[in-house]
N, C-alpha and C positions, 0 to 999 in steps of 0.2 A: 504494500500500500504506500502511496505517496503521502508524505507528511505535510504537504503544502496546505491542504484544507484544514488538517488537524491543527497545524500551528496558527493559521489565520484565526481559527475559532478560539484557540486558547487565549488569544489576545483580548477576546471579548470579556473574559473573566480574570485575566491575569492581574489587573490592577485592583480587582475586588478582593484579592487574596493578600492578607498581610503576611509578613515574614514569619509570624508565629503559627503553630499548628494547634489543632484542637487538643491533641494529647501532648504531653511533655516528653521530650527525648528520653529514651530508656524505659518507658513504661508502655510501649505499644503492645497490643495483644498479639498472640501467636495462634495460628490454627492448630487444633489437635486433630481428631478424626474428621471434624468438620470446621468450617470457618465460623468465628463468632459473628453474630448479626447485629445490626443496629438500624434504626429508622434513618432514612436519608436525611431528614432534618437535623437529627442529632449530630450528623457529620457535615453539615453545611450544604446539603443538596436539597433540591425542591422535588418532592415526590410527585406533585402534579405534573411538573415538566417531564419527569421520567416516564410517567404514565402516557403522556402525550407522545413521547418519542417511541415507546413500544407500540402504540396503536398506529402511528404513522408508518413504522416499519412493516407492520402486518398489513395495513391497508394497501401499501404499494407492492405487496407480494415480493419483497426483497428476499433473496434466497440465502438468508442467514439462518444458522442453526442455534446459536446461543450467544448470550451476552452475560458476562459476569464482571461486576464492578466492585472493587475493594477500595475503601478510603480509610486511612488511618488504621489499617488492619482489620476493618469490619466489612463484612459483605453488606452492601446497601442495595444492590440490584442483582438478581439471579433469575434470568428468564430463558426459557427454551422455546423454540418455534417449531410447530408441527411441520414435518413429521418426526423430527428428532425428539427423543424423549428425555434426554439429559442423563440417562442411566448408563449408557455405554461409553467406552473409550472412543475418542475421536481422532482421526488422522490429522496431525498438526502440520504436515507438509514441511516446508522449509524452515519453520520454527525449529525443526531438528538441528539446523545449522547452529543456532544460538546455544542449544544444549550441548552440542559437540564442542563448541568453543569454550563453554564453561568447564567441561571436563578436561580440556586441554590445559586450562588455567590451573585446575586442581592438580593435575599430574606434574606440571612444571613446578608448582609450589612445593610439592612433596619430594621433588627430585627424581621422580620416576621417569619423567620426560626431560630431555635436555632443554636448554634455553631455546627461544624461538628463532634464533639465528642459525640453528642447525639445519643443514640441507636434508630434505626428507629422504633422499636415497640412502643416507648413512643409516637410517632406521629401518628402511625396507630391505636393505641388502639385495637390491635388484639393480639391473642396468637396463635402461630403455633400449629396446631393439633398434638397430640401425641408427643409433644416435650417440654422439660422444657424451661422456659424463660432464664435460665442460658446459654443455648446453643446459644441464640441469643443476649445476652447482649453485646457481642463484635462486633456485626454487626451495626456499626455506620454509619452516613451519609458519613463520610470520607471513610469508607471501601467500601461503595457502589460506590461513585464517582471515586474511584481509581481502581475499579474492583479487590479488594482484600478481598471480603466478605467471601471467603471460600466456597461459593455455587458452586455446580458443574452443568454445563449446557450442557456439551457435547463438543467434539472437533470441532473447526472451520474447514471447513466452515459450517458444519451442526450442529446447536445447537438444539439437540433433545427437550430440555425443552422449547424452544421458541414455537415449534410446539405444545407441550402439553398445554402451556398457551393459544395459539390462539384458541385451540379447547375446552377450558374450559369456563364454564358459568361465572366464577369469576377469573380473571387473578391474582389479588393480592393474593387471597386465594390459588391459585395453586402455586404461587411463594413461599408462606410460607411453602409448603410441600416439596420443593426441598431439596435434600441431602446436608448436610454440610460435606464436605470431609476433610477440614483442618481448623485449628484455624484461625479465621479472622485476617487479617493483616500479614499472613505468606508469601503469594506470590500473584502475579498477575495471574488471571485466567479469560479469556474473558468470560463474562456472561451477556447477554443483559438484563435479568430480573432485574439485579441490578438497572438499570435506570428506570424500570417501578415502582419499589418500591420507588425510589426517586420522581417520578411523583406523586404517591399516597401521599407520605409524604408532598409534596408541596401543593397538593390540600387540605389536612387536615389543614395545617398551614395557608394558605392564603384564604381559602374559595372559590378559583377559580380553574378552570381547568388549567393545564399547558399552554394550548393554549391561554386561556383568559389572564392569567398573562403575557405571552409573548407579547400579543397584546398591553397591557398597558405599560409594563416596558421596552420592548426591540424593538419589531417590529415597533411600531408607532414612537418612538423617532428616529429610524434609517431611517425612510421613507419607510419601507417595508409595502406595502399596500395590497398585495395579497399573500396569503399562504393557505395551507390546512394541518390541523393536526388532524388526526382521533383519535378516543378514543376506549377504551374497552367497554364491555357491561354495566359497571357501570359509564361510562362517564369520565373515567380517561384517559387523553391523553397518547398515546403510548410513553413511555419515551425513548425507545431505537432506534426507527426508524419510517419510514412511513411519516415523515414530508415532505411537498413539498414546494419548493421555486423556484424562478427564479434564474438562475446562477448569474445574476447581484446583486441579493439580498444576495446570499450566500457570495459574495465578501464584502458586507457591514459588515457582522459579522466578517470576517477576518480583515477588515480594522479597526473596533472598537478595536480589540485586538492589531493590529499593532500600533495604536495610544494610547495604554495603557489605554483603557477604556473610552477615551474621544471622544465625538462627537460634533463637532463645539465648542460651548462655554459651554458645559454641560458634567459633568462627569457621564456617564451612568453606568459604571461598575467601581468599585474601582480599582485604579491602583495596589493596593496591591493584589487584587484577581487575576488580570491578571498575575502578577508575580508568585503567588502561583500556579495558575492553569497550568502554563507552566514551572513549576519546576519538575524535575524528582522525582517520588515517588517510582516506582517499575520498575524493568527491565522486559521487556516482553519476550515471548517465542522466543528463538533464539538469544536474546540479541542484536538485531539490532536496537532497539529503546527502549526508556523508556516511561512511561505513567505518566501523571500528573492528573489533575482533568478533565477527559474527553478529553484530548488532547494527541496526540502522539508526542514524543520529540526526537530530535537528541541527540547523545551522543558525548563525547570527545571534540575535537577541534571545532566541528560545533554546540556545544550547543547553543541553541537560535532559531534554526529552529524548527517549530512545525506545526502540521496540524490536521485537523478534517478529518476522513476517513469514507467512506461508501462502502458497498459491491457494486461491479460492476464498481468501478472506480470513485465514487463520492468523491470529495475532496476539502478542503480549505487549501492551503499551505501558511504559513506566513514565510517570510524570512526577519526579521527585519534589518539585516545589509545592505541588498540591497534595502530595502523599497519596497518589492514586495509582492503582494497577487496573488496567482494563484488558479483559480477555474476550476475544470473539472467535467463533468458529462458523464455517459456512460452506456452501457448495458453489461459490462463484457469485460475487456481488460487488457493488461499489461500496467499499468500506468507508470512503470519505462521506458518503451520504449518511451512513449510520452514525459516525462520529459527529457530523454536523447536527444530527437530531439530539444527541446526548449532551454535548458540551454546555448548552444553555442551562442545564439543570445544576451545574456547579455554581453556586451562588456566593459562598463565603468560606473563609477558613475557620469560622466559628459556628457554633450551633445556631440553628434557626428555630423559631417558635414551632412547636409540634403542630402537625397538620393532619388531624384525623380523617378529614374528607379526602385529602390527597393520598393518604395511605390506603384508604379503601378503594380509591380509583386505581391506584397502582396495582393492588392485589387482583382486582378484576381484570385489568389489562394483561397481567402476567398469566392468569388462568386462561383467558381467551386466546393468547398466543400459543399456548401449549395444546389447546383442544383442536380436535378434528373439525373441519367445516361441516355444516349441515348438508346432507346429500341433496344434490340438485336433480332436476328432471333428466331422464335418460333420453338422449336424442334418438330419433327413429333410425333403425338399422337400414342402410341402403341396400339395393340389390347386389352391389359388389360384395357385401359382407356374406350374404348367402352363397354367392358363387365361390368365394375363396375359403369359406369356413371349413376348417379341418384339413385343408389341402396343403401339403408340404411344398416349400420353396427351397431350392438349392442355390446358395449364394456363391459368387465369385470370391477368390481369396481377398482378404481385407484386414485392416488394422485391428478390428474388434475381435477377430477370430471367429466371427459368426459363420457357421458352416451351413446351417439350415434352420428353418423355423416353420411353424404353422400357428394359426389363430382360429379360435372357435367362438362364434357369436350365436346368440339366440335372441329372437325378437322379444323385446320387453325386459330382458335380463339386465341387472344392474352391474354385471361384471362379465368380462370375457376371459378366455383362457389362452395363454401363450406358452408354447413349448419351443425350446430352442436348443440346438447343439452348438456349443461354444468351445473351441479348442479341444474337441474330442469328448466333452462331457455334456450330459443332457440336463436341462433345467426346465422346471415347470412353474409358471407364475399365474396368479390371478391378476386381472387388470380392472380397476374400478372404472366404470363408465358414468358414474354419477358425481364426479368431481372429488371423490374421496379415494385416497390411496388404499390399495390392498397390499399387505405385507407378506414377504417371504423370507425365511431364514437362510436361504441359499442364494448364492450369486457367484460369479467367477472369482471375485475377490475374497470370498468367504464371509462377507459382511451381509447384513440384512438388506433387502431391496424393497422399495415401495414403487408400485406402478399404477398409473391411471392413464386414461386416454379418451379420445372421442373422434368421431368422423367429422373432419373439417369440410369435406366435399364428398360427393358420391364415390370418388375413386381414391380418396386420400384419407388415411388414418394417422392421427398424431398421437404418439406415445411419449409419455413422461416417465422416464426410467431414473430412479433416484436411489443411490446407495447412501443412506442418510447419515452414516457415520464417516463418510469419506467425501471427497470433493466431486466424485463422479455423479453428475446428474446430466443425463442426455435427453435432448429433444430429438425424437426420431420421427421422420415423416415417411410413411410407406405409401407409395403411389402404385396402384395395381392397374395394369392394362393387359387385357387378354390373359395370356399365361405367363406374364412377366411382372416383376416388381422392381421398383427403384426406391432405394432407401437412402435418404439424406440425413446425416446425424451431426450433432455438434453439442459441445458442453460449454458452459458459460465463460470459462477462462480463455477459450480459444485455442487451447493446446491440442485438443483432439477434435477433428472434424473430417468429414469425408462423404463419399457417395459410393454405394454398393449396388450392383445389379444382380438380379437372380431370376431363375426360371422354375416353373413347376417341374417336379421330378420326384424321384424316390430316394430319400436320404439313406445313408449307411445305417444310422441309428433308428430307433423306433420313436416316431413322433405321434 
């Protein structure tokens, strides 16, 4: 997320905040199994404004999954948006990079990892194929954690080299063959494999996977009990993404940094590292933010605001001056729009008069956001539905791995049935036709999926496929003509889109 709008909006309230905080230094509360809660007004926020923000987000159908706002150590807003239920772990995408950087800081502090000026190849004990070691001498741990390695990954939002890595039998070896386009340390260039090389270096230095090291040094001390961190074929934790955490536990990582690396009576992360990690190292593309050690940083008069960012709207924003940690998760949306709606609620650094009506309004808005919509009328089933119902279609080779599918429709029914073979496995789904998702516990990613759809035209069926704990939400338009189908698909972040053609036929599997 760009910090431009966030910072502009902070200016609205910055001068309303005095230099003092509501709590005194050293007596901030700490979360145990759960976060301590307080009314927004007791922490200087307007509950009516928060309620209006939640309702606005819902009314505009913004594809956000959750918002968790902590001020002065207290949870003042905790809202989930249908169809996410707030109970499951959520994919945090590139927020993972900030966690990896934090673990690097811990390993350097304890002496397990050498200083950041160490060339990464000395730790990997590998030589890039068909390339001299001299080319890589300048790629130090510091160049990796600041994304200034000089390696070329492809222009965001699509990093072609990440796709190459994922399809390789050895991700680290694949990273070592990536082109070096500029001298290391010359400029910032977003490249996720930098952080996978860091993960590999950490594993060599500590003898543990990054996930195991995080469990012992970071997650357990912070009270994070549930997480999922996948690995590459060699067991190296994915350094740039795919970590899954609960939004409340994402806030623990932000709160650790807000408290300068301290957790209760223990210094988990050196205060010096927090300062170094959140100090600008390179200006990013567009110049709207700087980059530190895995953290995105504000510039100019608002220096000190920093955040962990992930594709699709995952984020941990830390505003030290206001003693705020903001966590969001989603499936692809304009995060600036959400922040724009929330910031006006920050009214003061001191407690406001209690607002019972505002609290009631906020509670109602939170409940409405989590609830399923009222089922709507089911559109009439066109002649096409009867013609293709239950008939299998064989698809050409494609990015989604969709090999074949069939749909079943019944006149007047509030749901359809979808059967699909994806990458050799068969999946069966219910599809809501009344505007309400139908849920399945199975999907190619292993996560629950929610599906709904409708006939937009006599020949075209629009399917909303939503993996609600991940970023993957696809709009799929199926256009049926004679014995053929044309499928156009896209997800909100723009990373995955395409068109697939198919024909009626007999699939290998049973549909």
